[in-house]
Backbone as a printed PyTorch tensor [residue, N CA C, xyz], in Angstrom:
tensor([[[ 87.1380, -60.1480, -67.9760],
         [ 86.8440, -61.5350, -67.9750],
         [ 85.5880, -61.7640, -67.2490]],

        [[ 84.6670, -62.5210, -67.7740],
         [ 83.3380, -62.7560, -67.3080],
         [ 83.4550, -63.5880, -65.9590]],

        [[ 82.6960, -63.3050, -64.9990],
         [ 82.6610, -64.3070, -63.8040],
         [ 81.3110, -65.0720, -63.8060]],

        [[ 81.5190, -66.3800, -64.0790],
         [ 80.4590, -67.2800, -64.0900],
         [ 79.9900, -68.0110, -62.7290]],

        [[ 80.6740, -67.6810, -61.6520],
         [ 80.4690, -68.1200, -60.3150],
         [ 79.3540, -67.4410, -59.7400]],

        [[ 78.1380, -68.0780, -59.8930],
         [ 76.9150, -67.3560, -59.4630],
         [ 76.8680, -67.0230, -57.9710]],

        [[ 77.4220, -67.9100, -57.1330],
         [ 77.5200, -67.6070, -55.7350],
         [ 78.4970, -66.4130, -55.4900]],

        [[ 79.5640, -66.2940, -56.2130],
         [ 80.3870, -65.1800, -55.8750],
         [ 79.7090, -63.9180, -56.4470]],

        [[ 79.0910, -63.9800, -57.5400],
         [ 78.4100, -62.7660, -57.9870],
         [ 77.3180, -62.2850, -57.0380]],

        [[ 76.5190, -63.1970, -56.5210],
         [ 75.5170, -62.7270, -55.5140],
         [ 75.9660, -62.4420, -54.1700]],

        [[ 76.9200, -63.3290, -53.7070],
         [ 77.1820, -63.1570, -52.2590],
         [ 78.3540, -62.2400, -52.1000]],

        [[ 79.0970, -62.0120, -53.1520],
         [ 80.2010, -61.1170, -53.0260],
         [ 79.8610, -59.5820, -53.4400]],

        [[ 78.5540, -59.4510, -53.6280],
         [ 78.3120, -58.0620, -54.1080],
         [ 78.1180, -57.1170, -52.8030]],

        [[ 78.8700, -56.0080, -52.9130],
         [ 78.7530, -54.9480, -51.9410],
         [ 78.5680, -53.5830, -52.6650]],

        [[ 77.9450, -52.7220, -52.0010],
         [ 77.7440, -51.2030, -52.5350],
         [ 79.1720, -50.5550, -52.5620]],

        [[ 79.4260, -50.1050, -53.8270],
         [ 80.7340, -49.3060, -53.9360],
         [ 80.4180, -47.8790, -54.2560]],

        [[ 81.1550, -47.1500, -53.5650],
         [ 81.1070, -45.7510, -53.6030],
         [ 82.2270, -45.0150, -54.3800]],

        [[ 83.4850, -45.6370, -54.2770],
         [ 84.6610, -45.1390, -54.9110],
         [ 85.0070, -46.0470, -56.0920]],

        [[ 85.2660, -45.5420, -57.2140],
         [ 85.5900, -46.3440, -58.3890],
         [ 86.9240, -45.7050, -58.9000]],

        [[ 87.5990, -46.7070, -59.6850],
         [ 88.7660, -46.2460, -60.4290],
         [ 88.3540, -45.3810, -61.6510]],

        [[ 88.6180, -44.0490, -61.4540],
         [ 88.1620, -43.1960, -62.5150],
         [ 88.7040, -43.3040, -63.8320]],

        [[ 89.8940, -44.0200, -63.9430],
         [ 90.5690, -44.3960, -65.1550],
         [ 90.0080, -45.5180, -65.8880]],

        [[ 89.0630, -46.2210, -65.4430],
         [ 88.5180, -47.3170, -66.1080],
         [ 87.0660, -46.8860, -66.7370]],

        [[ 87.0590, -47.1050, -68.1230],
         [ 85.8980, -46.7210, -68.7940],
         [ 85.2600, -47.9110, -69.3380]],

        [[ 83.9920, -48.0950, -69.2850],
         [ 83.2740, -49.1530, -69.9170],
         [ 82.8520, -48.7890, -71.3550]],

        [[ 83.2920, -49.4970, -72.3090],
         [ 82.9680, -49.1780, -73.7570],
         [ 81.5430, -49.2420, -73.9230]],

        [[ 80.9340, -48.4860, -74.8960],
         [ 79.5310, -48.5880, -75.3770],
         [ 79.1570, -50.0650, -75.7640]],

        [[ 80.0620, -50.7290, -76.3650],
         [ 79.8460, -52.0930, -76.8390],
         [ 79.5160, -52.9420, -75.5450]],

        [[ 80.4170, -52.8860, -74.4730],
         [ 80.1990, -53.7160, -73.2980],
         [ 78.9570, -53.2930, -72.5320]],

        [[ 78.7480, -51.9540, -72.4590],
         [ 77.5880, -51.4170, -71.7170],
         [ 76.2970, -51.9480, -72.3820]],

        [[ 76.3410, -51.9900, -73.6870],
         [ 75.0580, -52.4410, -74.4870],
         [ 74.8520, -53.9410, -74.1670]],

        [[ 75.9590, -54.6830, -74.0640],
         [ 75.7750, -56.1020, -73.6650],
         [ 75.2650, -56.2220, -72.2460]],

        [[ 75.8670, -55.4800, -71.3610],
         [ 75.2900, -55.4780, -69.8790],
         [ 73.8750, -55.2200, -69.8410]],

        [[ 73.5010, -54.1590, -70.5960],
         [ 72.1080, -53.6640, -70.4900],
         [ 71.1100, -54.5950, -71.1210]],

        [[ 71.6680, -55.1480, -72.2570],
         [ 70.7480, -56.2300, -72.9070],
         [ 70.4390, -57.4440, -72.0240]],

        [[ 71.5410, -57.8320, -71.3120],
         [ 71.2650, -58.8840, -70.3570],
         [ 70.3320, -58.3000, -69.2260]],

        [[ 70.5580, -57.2410, -68.7690],
         [ 69.7210, -56.7180, -67.6740],
         [ 68.2610, -56.6790, -68.0600]],

        [[ 67.9780, -56.3180, -69.1470],
         [ 66.5800, -56.1470, -69.7570],
         [ 65.9110, -57.4380, -69.9120]],

        [[ 66.5000, -58.5910, -69.7010],
         [ 65.7830, -59.8810, -69.6700],
         [ 65.1220, -60.1180, -68.3800]],

        [[ 65.1650, -59.0040, -67.5710],
         [ 64.3520, -59.2050, -66.2700],
         [ 62.8220, -59.2630, -66.5790]],

        [[ 62.0910, -59.8470, -65.6490],
         [ 60.6460, -59.9460, -65.8010],
         [ 60.0100, -58.5420, -65.6270]],

        [[ 58.7490, -58.3960, -66.3040],
         [ 58.0100, -57.2290, -66.0220],
         [ 56.4490, -57.6850, -66.1890]],

        [[ 55.6310, -56.8810, -65.5600],
         [ 54.2400, -57.2900, -65.7200],
         [ 53.8730, -57.2510, -67.2150]],

        [[ 53.2110, -58.3350, -67.6070],
         [ 52.7740, -58.6470, -69.0500],
         [ 53.7780, -58.1980, -69.9940]],

        [[ 55.0770, -58.3170, -69.6520],
         [ 56.2310, -58.1240, -70.4580],
         [ 56.1940, -56.7500, -71.2480]],

        [[ 55.7310, -55.6880, -70.5630],
         [ 55.7400, -54.4050, -71.0650],
         [ 57.0930, -53.6680, -70.8710]],

        [[ 58.0020, -54.1500, -70.1150],
         [ 59.3800, -53.6220, -69.9930],
         [ 59.3750, -52.0070, -69.9300]],

        [[ 58.7980, -51.5230, -68.7940],
         [ 58.6340, -50.0430, -68.6010],
         [ 59.8840, -49.3700, -68.3140]],

        [[ 61.0310, -50.0040, -68.1370],
         [ 62.2630, -49.3170, -67.7350],
         [ 62.7820, -48.4880, -68.9400]],

        [[ 63.3750, -47.4210, -68.5790],
         [ 64.0210, -46.5600, -69.6360],
         [ 65.2370, -46.0890, -69.0200]],

        [[ 66.3870, -45.9130, -69.6640],
         [ 67.6660, -45.6190, -68.9810],
         [ 68.5120, -44.5770, -69.7200]],

        [[ 69.1250, -43.6380, -69.0510],
         [ 69.9470, -42.7700, -69.5710],
         [ 71.4130, -43.0880, -69.0120]],

        [[ 72.3610, -43.4020, -69.8450],
         [ 73.7480, -43.7260, -69.3610],
         [ 74.5100, -42.4200, -69.4430]],

        [[ 74.9240, -41.9940, -68.3310],
         [ 75.6590, -40.8040, -68.0650],
         [ 77.1830, -41.1900, -67.7930]],

        [[ 77.8960, -40.9600, -68.9430],
         [ 79.3010, -41.3020, -68.7050],
         [ 80.3120, -40.1150, -69.2090]],

        [[ 79.8500, -39.1690, -69.8530],
         [ 80.6050, -38.1440, -70.2760],
         [ 80.7060, -36.9480, -69.1300]],

        [[ 81.8730, -36.3540, -69.3650],
         [ 82.0250, -35.2400, -68.3550],
         [ 80.8960, -34.1890, -68.3110]],

        [[ 80.3930, -33.9420, -69.5590],
         [ 79.3180, -32.9880, -69.6820],
         [ 78.0340, -33.5550, -69.0420]],

        [[ 77.7600, -34.8860, -69.2810],
         [ 76.5780, -35.5340, -68.6180],
         [ 76.6600, -35.5950, -67.1120]],

        [[ 77.7830, -35.8070, -66.6320],
         [ 77.9440, -35.9420, -65.2110],
         [ 77.8480, -34.6620, -64.5310]],

        [[ 78.2730, -33.6090, -65.2370],
         [ 78.2190, -32.2200, -64.6100],
         [ 76.5630, -31.9580, -64.6930]],

        [[ 75.8790, -32.3220, -65.6660],
         [ 74.4640, -32.1740, -65.7020],
         [ 73.8290, -32.8360, -64.6300]],

        [[ 74.2150, -34.0680, -64.3720],
         [ 73.5480, -34.9320, -63.2280],
         [ 74.0360, -34.5130, -61.8550]],

        [[ 75.2040, -33.7980, -61.6990],
         [ 75.7070, -33.4770, -60.3580],
         [ 74.6990, -32.7680, -59.4730]],

        [[ 73.9480, -31.8570, -59.8690],
         [ 73.0460, -31.1880, -58.9090],
         [ 71.9820, -32.0550, -58.3280]],

        [[ 71.7900, -33.1760, -58.9380],
         [ 70.7390, -34.1180, -58.5140],
         [ 71.0350, -35.2080, -57.5500]],

        [[ 72.3970, -35.5000, -57.4380],
         [ 72.9210, -36.6260, -56.7370],
         [ 73.1010, -36.5880, -55.3550]],

        [[ 72.8460, -35.3970, -54.7960],
         [ 72.8760, -35.1440, -53.3130],
         [ 74.3510, -35.4460, -52.8060]],

        [[ 74.3430, -36.3360, -51.8000],
         [ 75.5080, -36.7480, -51.1650],
         [ 76.3890, -37.7530, -51.9360]],

        [[ 75.8810, -38.2010, -53.1330],
         [ 76.5590, -39.2220, -53.8420],
         [ 77.5350, -38.6330, -54.9690]],

        [[ 78.1200, -37.5730, -54.6560],
         [ 79.0220, -37.0550, -55.6410],
         [ 80.1780, -37.9100, -56.0380]],

        [[ 80.7580, -38.6830, -54.9830],
         [ 81.9670, -39.4570, -55.1130],
         [ 81.5750, -40.4470, -56.3140]],

        [[ 80.4230, -41.1210, -56.2260],
         [ 80.0240, -42.0340, -57.2280],
         [ 79.9070, -41.4630, -58.5630]],

        [[ 79.2540, -40.2930, -58.6630],
         [ 79.2410, -39.5180, -59.8740],
         [ 80.5580, -39.1480, -60.5210]],

        [[ 81.5140, -38.7670, -59.6770],
         [ 82.8100, -38.4240, -60.1780],
         [ 83.7470, -39.5030, -60.6640]],

        [[ 83.5950, -40.6920, -59.9580],
         [ 84.6970, -41.7180, -60.1740],
         [ 84.1280, -42.8680, -61.0160]],

        [[ 82.7970, -43.1430, -61.0240],
         [ 82.2310, -44.2960, -61.7380],
         [ 82.5000, -44.1530, -63.2680]],

        [[ 82.4390, -45.2330, -63.9650],
         [ 82.5350, -45.3460, -65.3100],
         [ 81.2560, -44.5900, -65.8520]],

        [[ 80.1030, -44.8980, -65.1990],
         [ 78.8020, -44.2630, -65.5930],
         [ 77.8770, -44.3330, -64.4390]],

        [[ 76.9370, -43.3580, -64.5920],
         [ 75.7170, -43.3370, -63.7140],
         [ 74.5120, -43.6610, -64.6270]],

        [[ 73.8460, -44.7970, -64.2740],
         [ 72.7960, -45.1540, -65.0430],
         [ 71.3900, -44.6870, -64.3310]],

        [[ 70.7560, -43.7590, -65.0440],
         [ 69.6420, -43.2700, -64.4900],
         [ 68.4130, -43.9700, -65.0710]],

        [[ 67.6230, -44.5100, -64.2240],
         [ 66.6140, -45.5370, -64.3790],
         [ 65.1900, -44.7760, -64.3080]],

        [[ 64.4260, -44.7500, -65.2720],
         [ 63.1500, -44.1140, -65.3380],
         [ 62.0480, -45.3180, -65.5860]],

        [[ 60.8220, -44.9480, -65.1200],
         [ 59.7270, -45.7340, -65.5480],
         [ 58.8120, -45.0600, -66.4080]],

        [[ 58.5430, -45.7500, -67.5210],
         [ 57.6280, -45.1690, -68.4830],
         [ 56.1510, -45.3950, -68.2670]],

        [[ 55.5180, -44.3320, -67.8970],
         [ 54.1480, -44.4580, -67.5170],
         [ 53.1380, -44.7800, -68.6840]],

        [[ 53.7250, -44.5780, -69.8920],
         [ 52.8700, -44.8890, -71.0670],
         [ 53.5100, -46.1460, -71.7800]],

        [[ 54.0680, -47.0240, -70.9830],
         [ 54.8190, -48.1920, -71.5770],
         [ 53.8080, -49.1070, -72.4700]],

        [[ 52.5170, -48.9350, -72.2560],
         [ 51.4420, -49.6860, -72.9140],
         [ 51.5680, -49.2960, -74.4870]],

        [[ 52.0830, -48.1770, -74.6930],
         [ 52.2060, -47.6600, -76.2240],
         [ 53.0720, -48.6450, -77.0030]],

        [[ 53.9880, -49.4110, -76.2860],
         [ 54.8080, -50.3390, -76.8610],
         [ 54.2450, -51.7590, -77.0210]],

        [[ 53.1760, -51.9760, -76.4310],
         [ 52.5210, -53.2850, -76.2950],
         [ 52.4170, -53.9780, -77.7230]],

        [[ 51.8230, -53.3360, -78.7440],
         [ 51.6880, -53.8990, -79.8850],
         [ 53.0050, -54.3160, -80.5770]],

        [[ 54.0960, -53.4140, -80.5390],
         [ 55.3670, -53.6510, -81.0380],
         [ 56.0300, -54.9930, -80.4400]],

        [[ 55.8170, -55.0400, -79.1290],
         [ 56.4280, -56.1690, -78.3270],
         [ 55.7940, -57.4720, -78.6820]],

        [[ 54.3940, -57.4030, -78.7450],
         [ 53.6600, -58.6450, -79.0400],
         [ 53.6800, -59.1210, -80.5110]],

        [[ 53.7830, -58.0870, -81.4000],
         [ 54.0140, -58.4160, -82.7170],
         [ 55.3470, -59.1220, -83.0310]],

        [[ 56.2880, -58.7780, -82.3120],
         [ 57.6710, -59.3220, -82.3750],
         [ 57.6760, -60.7410, -81.7970]],

        [[ 56.8980, -60.8400, -80.8310],
         [ 56.7220, -62.2620, -80.1060],
         [ 56.0090, -63.2260, -81.0730]],

        [[ 55.1310, -62.6590, -81.9590],
         [ 54.3340, -63.6450, -82.8930],
         [ 55.4370, -63.8100, -84.0810]],

        [[ 56.1310, -62.7530, -84.5340],
         [ 57.0320, -62.9850, -85.6680],
         [ 58.2120, -63.8920, -85.2370]],

        [[ 58.6460, -63.8860, -84.0680],
         [ 59.6940, -64.8900, -83.7340],
         [ 59.3060, -66.1630, -83.2730]],

        [[ 58.0560, -66.4510, -83.4320],
         [ 57.4210, -67.8070, -83.1150],
         [ 57.2670, -68.0700, -81.6020]],

        [[ 57.2570, -66.9530, -80.8140],
         [ 57.0440, -67.1710, -79.3090],
         [ 55.6580, -67.0880, -78.7950]],

        [[ 54.6630, -66.6110, -79.7160],
         [ 53.3610, -66.3910, -79.3980],
         [ 52.4280, -66.6120, -80.6540]],

        [[ 51.4790, -67.2670, -80.4200],
         [ 50.3680, -67.4400, -81.5540],
         [ 49.6710, -66.1840, -81.7130]],

        [[ 49.2530, -65.8880, -82.9330],
         [ 48.5550, -64.7170, -83.3250],
         [ 47.3460, -64.4360, -82.4630]],

        [[ 46.5580, -65.5030, -82.2110],
         [ 45.2910, -65.2550, -81.4290],
         [ 45.5860, -65.0140, -80.0190]],

        [[ 46.6000, -65.4570, -79.5500],
         [ 47.0200, -65.0980, -78.1060],
         [ 47.3830, -63.5730, -78.0320]],

        [[ 48.1280, -63.1620, -79.0450],
         [ 48.4800, -61.7440, -79.0380],
         [ 47.2690, -60.8560, -79.2770]],

        [[ 46.3170, -61.2020, -80.0380],
         [ 45.1950, -60.3460, -80.1750],
         [ 44.2880, -60.2460, -78.8390]],

        [[ 44.1960, -61.5260, -78.2040],
         [ 43.5950, -61.6240, -76.9180],
         [ 44.2030, -60.7480, -75.8100]],

        [[ 45.4540, -60.7980, -75.8180],
         [ 46.3160, -60.0500, -74.7740],
         [ 46.1390, -58.6530, -74.9590]],

        [[ 46.4130, -58.2410, -76.1530],
         [ 46.3950, -56.7220, -76.4840],
         [ 45.0210, -56.0820, -76.2310]],

        [[ 43.9120, -56.7820, -76.5250],
         [ 42.5090, -56.3980, -76.2170],
         [ 42.1950, -56.1970, -74.7350]],

        [[ 42.9590, -56.9840, -73.8970],
         [ 42.8110, -56.7670, -72.5850],
         [ 43.7870, -55.9640, -71.8400]],

        [[ 45.0280, -55.9460, -72.2490],
         [ 46.1490, -55.3160, -71.4940],
         [ 46.2590, -53.7570, -71.7890]],

        [[ 46.0380, -53.3340, -73.0670],
         [ 46.0690, -51.9900, -73.2820],
         [ 45.0530, -51.2800, -72.6100]],

        [[ 43.7170, -51.6190, -72.7730],
         [ 42.6870, -50.8550, -72.0630],
         [ 42.9340, -50.8350, -70.5100]],

        [[ 43.4310, -52.0050, -69.9710],
         [ 43.6080, -52.1140, -68.5260],
         [ 44.6270, -51.0140, -68.1550]],

        [[ 45.7830, -50.9710, -68.9530],
         [ 46.8020, -50.0340, -68.4780],
         [ 46.3660, -48.6050, -68.6100]],

        [[ 45.6200, -48.3180, -69.7260],
         [ 45.1980, -46.9840, -69.9600],
         [ 44.2670, -46.4920, -68.9130]],

        [[ 43.4810, -47.3360, -68.2840],
         [ 42.5610, -47.1060, -67.2570],
         [ 43.0820, -47.0220, -65.8960]],

        [[ 44.5000, -47.3600, -65.7750],
         [ 44.9840, -47.3770, -64.4220],
         [ 45.1290, -45.9760, -63.8530]],

        [[ 44.9360, -45.8210, -62.5570],
         [ 45.2300, -44.5800, -61.9230],
         [ 46.6980, -44.2650, -61.8620]],

        [[ 47.0210, -43.0100, -61.7790],
         [ 48.4460, -42.7150, -61.8510],
         [ 49.1970, -43.3320, -60.7550]],

        [[ 48.6050, -43.4640, -59.6530],
         [ 49.1340, -44.0170, -58.4710],
         [ 49.5300, -45.5140, -58.6530]],

        [[ 48.5220, -46.1750, -59.3030],
         [ 48.7720, -47.5130, -59.5260],
         [ 49.8840, -47.7770, -60.7730]],

        [[ 49.8590, -46.9250, -61.6940],
         [ 50.8370, -47.0700, -62.7510],
         [ 52.2330, -46.8030, -62.1950]],

        [[ 52.3060, -45.8640, -61.3240],
         [ 53.5600, -45.5460, -60.6740],
         [ 54.0610, -46.8130, -59.8790]],

        [[ 53.2570, -47.3680, -59.1370],
         [ 53.6380, -48.6550, -58.4050],
         [ 54.0780, -49.5860, -59.3140]],

        [[ 53.3810, -49.9500, -60.4610],
         [ 53.7890, -50.8760, -61.4420],
         [ 55.1080, -50.7110, -61.9570]],

        [[ 55.4010, -49.5220, -62.5690],
         [ 56.6130, -49.3290, -63.2360],
         [ 57.8680, -49.1860, -62.2870]],

        [[ 57.5220, -48.7640, -60.9630],
         [ 58.5720, -48.8110, -60.0760],
         [ 59.0380, -50.3640, -59.6660]],

        [[ 58.0360, -51.1140, -59.5630],
         [ 58.3830, -52.5040, -59.3000],
         [ 59.1980, -53.1640, -60.4030]],

        [[ 58.5990, -53.0630, -61.6470],
         [ 59.2640, -53.5640, -62.8450],
         [ 60.7450, -53.1070, -63.0000]],

        [[ 60.8680, -51.6440, -62.9630],
         [ 62.1530, -51.0770, -63.1470],
         [ 63.2350, -51.6010, -62.1070]],

        [[ 62.6080, -51.8220, -60.8700],
         [ 63.4960, -52.2130, -59.6530],
         [ 63.9850, -53.6530, -59.8510]],

        [[ 63.1400, -54.4200, -60.4980],
         [ 63.4800, -55.8720, -60.8360],
         [ 64.6960, -55.7980, -61.7980]],

        [[ 64.5390, -54.9270, -62.8950],
         [ 65.6530, -54.8560, -63.8590],
         [ 66.8520, -54.3130, -63.2490]],

        [[ 66.7420, -53.2440, -62.3530],
         [ 67.9210, -52.6350, -61.6330],
         [ 68.7590, -53.7490, -60.9480]],

        [[ 68.0780, -54.6330, -60.2090],
         [ 68.7840, -55.6530, -59.4320],
         [ 69.4190, -56.5040, -60.3580]],

        [[ 68.8530, -56.9770, -61.3400],
         [ 69.4500, -57.7420, -62.4430],
         [ 70.6760, -57.1240, -63.1150]],

        [[ 70.5780, -55.8500, -63.2630],
         [ 71.6450, -54.9640, -63.7350],
         [ 72.7620, -55.1340, -62.8850]],

        [[ 72.6830, -54.9980, -61.5710],
         [ 73.8460, -54.9580, -60.6280],
         [ 74.3620, -56.2320, -60.6010]],

        [[ 73.6980, -57.4170, -60.7920],
         [ 74.3930, -58.7450, -60.7830],
         [ 75.0280, -58.9090, -62.0530]],

        [[ 74.4670, -58.5350, -63.1660],
         [ 75.1130, -58.7200, -64.5590],
         [ 76.4370, -57.8670, -64.5320]],

        [[ 76.3750, -56.6970, -63.9270],
         [ 77.6490, -55.8790, -63.8330],
         [ 78.7280, -56.6600, -63.2000]],

        [[ 78.4060, -57.3200, -61.9600],
         [ 79.3680, -58.1360, -61.3680],
         [ 79.8800, -59.2540, -62.1510]],

        [[ 79.0660, -59.8470, -62.9030],
         [ 79.6320, -60.9240, -63.7600],
         [ 80.4570, -60.3790, -64.7870]],

        [[ 80.4990, -59.1700, -65.0460],
         [ 81.4470, -58.5890, -66.0860],
         [ 82.6100, -57.9020, -65.4470]],

        [[ 82.6960, -58.0590, -64.1090],
         [ 83.8720, -57.6660, -63.3340],
         [ 83.7910, -56.2550, -62.8230]],

        [[ 82.5520, -55.6930, -62.8250],
         [ 82.2440, -54.3790, -62.3240],
         [ 81.5680, -54.3400, -61.0680]],

        [[ 81.4360, -53.2400, -60.2850],
         [ 80.6550, -53.1380, -59.1430],
         [ 79.6680, -51.9310, -59.3130]],

        [[ 78.8110, -51.9280, -58.3850],
         [ 77.6600, -50.8580, -58.4790],
         [ 77.1860, -50.2580, -57.2000]],

        [[ 76.4530, -49.3570, -57.2590],
         [ 75.8040, -48.7840, -55.9590],
         [ 74.3270, -48.3440, -56.4150]],

        [[ 73.4130, -48.8350, -55.7510],
         [ 71.9250, -48.3950, -56.0910],
         [ 71.6730, -47.0900, -55.1540]],

        [[ 71.3970, -46.0920, -55.8590],
         [ 71.2660, -44.7800, -55.2030],
         [ 69.7700, -44.4560, -55.3680]],

        [[ 69.1090, -44.2520, -54.1750],
         [ 67.7190, -43.7620, -54.0640],
         [ 67.6100, -42.3860, -53.4920]],

        [[ 68.7380, -41.8650, -52.8950],
         [ 68.7200, -40.5560, -52.2810],
         [ 69.2620, -39.5270, -53.2020]],

        [[ 68.3180, -39.0540, -54.0340],
         [ 68.7610, -38.1090, -55.1140],
         [ 67.5740, -37.2150, -55.3910]],

        [[ 67.7450, -36.0670, -55.9440],
         [ 66.6980, -35.2170, -56.3520],
         [ 66.0100, -35.5330, -57.5120]],

        [[ 64.6910, -35.8530, -57.3990],
         [ 63.8990, -36.3650, -58.4790],
         [ 63.3150, -35.2160, -59.3700]],

        [[ 62.9200, -34.0870, -58.6360],
         [ 62.3060, -33.0320, -59.3150],
         [ 63.3320, -32.3970, -60.4230]],

        [[ 62.7830, -32.3120, -61.5940],
         [ 63.6930, -31.7390, -62.6960],
         [ 64.5650, -32.7410, -63.3690]],

        [[ 64.6490, -33.9120, -62.9050],
         [ 65.6750, -34.8310, -63.3670],
         [ 65.3380, -35.3000, -64.8610]],

        [[ 64.1100, -35.5550, -65.1190],
         [ 63.7430, -36.0330, -66.4580],
         [ 64.0650, -34.8610, -67.5160]],

        [[ 63.6160, -33.6560, -67.0390],
         [ 63.8050, -32.4150, -68.0130],
         [ 65.3610, -32.2500, -68.1930]],

        [[ 66.2280, -32.4480, -67.2170],
         [ 67.5850, -32.3630, -67.4330],
         [ 68.2010, -33.0970, -68.5410]],

        [[ 67.4610, -34.2090, -68.8060],
         [ 67.9460, -35.2030, -69.9670],
         [ 66.9180, -35.1180, -71.0000]],

        [[ 66.1850, -34.0400, -71.1640],
         [ 65.3410, -33.9450, -72.3880],
         [ 64.1660, -35.0340, -72.3760]],

        [[ 63.7470, -35.3590, -71.1890],
         [ 62.6420, -36.3210, -71.1550],
         [ 61.4410, -35.7170, -70.7070]],

        [[ 60.2050, -36.1280, -71.0330],
         [ 58.8440, -35.6310, -70.6430],
         [ 58.6990, -36.1770, -69.0700]],

        [[ 58.6080, -35.1160, -68.2320],
         [ 58.5210, -35.4240, -66.7070],
         [ 57.2070, -35.9500, -66.4360]],

        [[ 56.1640, -35.7550, -67.3020],
         [ 54.7980, -36.2540, -66.9840],
         [ 54.7130, -37.6530, -67.4460]],

        [[ 55.6690, -38.1800, -68.1420],
         [ 55.6120, -39.5820, -68.5130],
         [ 56.7750, -40.4560, -67.9930]],

        [[ 57.9050, -39.8510, -67.8370],
         [ 59.0540, -40.7210, -67.2140],
         [ 59.2900, -40.4320, -65.7600]],

        [[ 59.2490, -41.5160, -65.0220],
         [ 59.2220, -41.4540, -63.4470],
         [ 60.5460, -41.8880, -62.9370]],

        [[ 61.3410, -40.9450, -62.4040],
         [ 62.7660, -41.4690, -61.9240],
         [ 62.4920, -42.6100, -60.8130]],

        [[ 63.3100, -43.6380, -61.0180],
         [ 63.2950, -44.8000, -60.1780],
         [ 64.4420, -45.0200, -59.3110]],

        [[ 65.6130, -45.0120, -59.9090],
         [ 66.7950, -45.3270, -59.2380],
         [ 68.0280, -44.7030, -60.0750]],

        [[ 69.1210, -44.4980, -59.4650],
         [ 70.4100, -44.2100, -60.2360],
         [ 71.3560, -45.3900, -59.7720]],

        [[ 72.0590, -45.9650, -60.7640],
         [ 72.9480, -47.0370, -60.5100],
         [ 74.3320, -46.5640, -60.9350]],

        [[ 75.2740, -46.4370, -60.0280],
         [ 76.6170, -46.2080, -60.3420],
         [ 77.3420, -47.4630, -60.7450]],

        [[ 78.1810, -47.4690, -61.6950],
         [ 78.8770, -48.7160, -62.1530],
         [ 80.2910, -48.3420, -62.6090]],

        [[ 81.1520, -49.3000, -62.2160],
         [ 82.5820, -49.0200, -62.5370],
         [ 83.3920, -50.0860, -61.9060]],

        [[ 84.7050, -49.8620, -61.9820],
         [ 85.7410, -50.8700, -61.4290],
         [ 85.9940, -50.2350, -59.9980]],

        [[ 85.6770, -51.1470, -59.0250],
         [ 85.7870, -50.6960, -57.6380],
         [ 87.2130, -50.2440, -57.2640]],

        [[ 87.2270, -49.2780, -56.5060],
         [ 88.6510, -48.7100, -56.0210],
         [ 88.6830, -48.8640, -54.4370]],

        [[ 87.8120, -49.6180, -53.9260],
         [ 87.6640, -49.8630, -52.4830],
         [ 86.9510, -51.2110, -52.2840]],

        [[ 87.0870, -51.7780, -51.1410],
         [ 86.4520, -52.9980, -50.8510],
         [ 85.0020, -52.9630, -50.6060]],

        [[ 84.5860, -51.7740, -50.1160],
         [ 83.1490, -51.6420, -49.7740],
         [ 82.8970, -52.2440, -48.4580]],

        [[ 81.8010, -51.8040, -47.8360],
         [ 81.6460, -52.2710, -46.4780],
         [ 80.7520, -53.5660, -46.5550]],

        [[ 81.1680, -54.6210, -45.8220],
         [ 80.3750, -55.8440, -45.6520],
         [ 79.2170, -55.5990, -44.8140]],

        [[ 77.9880, -56.2010, -45.0640],
         [ 76.9270, -55.9110, -44.2520],
         [ 76.2690, -57.2300, -43.6810]],

        [[ 75.3590, -57.1060, -42.8700],
         [ 74.6420, -58.3030, -42.2540],
         [ 73.2440, -58.2660, -42.7740]],

        [[ 72.5330, -59.4440, -42.6890],
         [ 71.2000, -59.5410, -43.0540],
         [ 70.4230, -60.1690, -41.9100]],

        [[ 69.1810, -59.7430, -41.7550],
         [ 68.2810, -60.4350, -40.8370],
         [ 68.1460, -61.9120, -41.2310]],

        [[ 68.0450, -62.7000, -40.2340],
         [ 67.8900, -64.1810, -40.4220],
         [ 66.5320, -64.5400, -41.1690]],

        [[ 66.3750, -65.6220, -41.8600],
         [ 65.1880, -66.0410, -42.4490],
         [ 64.1970, -66.3070, -41.2050]],

        [[ 64.5870, -66.6490, -40.1270],
         [ 63.5810, -66.7360, -39.0640],
         [ 62.8390, -65.5300, -38.7840]],

        [[ 63.5110, -64.3580, -39.0160],
         [ 62.9640, -63.0670, -38.7940],
         [ 62.1260, -62.6310, -39.9310]],

        [[ 62.5150, -62.9020, -41.0630],
         [ 61.7910, -62.3690, -42.2820],
         [ 60.8560, -63.2480, -43.1060]],

        [[ 60.9670, -64.5140, -42.7520],
         [ 60.2090, -65.4950, -43.4770],
         [ 59.1330, -66.2020, -42.4720]],

        [[ 57.9280, -66.3800, -43.0450],
         [ 56.9560, -67.1790, -42.4430],
         [ 56.4640, -68.1770, -43.2790]],

        [[ 56.4560, -69.5560, -42.7840],
         [ 55.9520, -70.5940, -43.4870],
         [ 54.6000, -70.9760, -42.9750]],

        [[ 53.6180, -71.2250, -43.9040],
         [ 52.3020, -71.5610, -43.5120],
         [ 51.8940, -72.8550, -44.3200]]])
């Protein structure tokens, strides 16, 4: 059952490391969750996130050498969602903008103007700048994914402590193009998780 209580979705989220291993998320529901997650914003709408949903025993065995101390999540979750950033996301610019025109969301002349500016700009970015860009965009999507998961009755854990070297190749991806960003475990919680505290807005916010 979907949870439409926004405050509960946001304020009740905790990082979960142990899941009910008997609960599996169907491909249909996972597709729904990920479709909602990819409504997240991205720079010039290039949507550079790419995901590998690891749910099979074979897939989890392949992922295991990369997860470090996060074996419990790997073993008990319904899936481990490995999020990559596509360093050549601009190759999809024309497809994205053509669809925007076809669906009546963008005039043709705006599309042409945007493409003539955006594609050369992205092609000319340094590797460092491109990595920063796709890391930010993919992280925005990852946060949205975790909240959408809660709205579907599941919990998650954002995993940043994992081995990045060789991860793309392990899932038949081009390591020069696909940058590992995060791994999100998802499933039905089998523990309450630890509640945590946050710094006050007086500490982290400045009004000018």
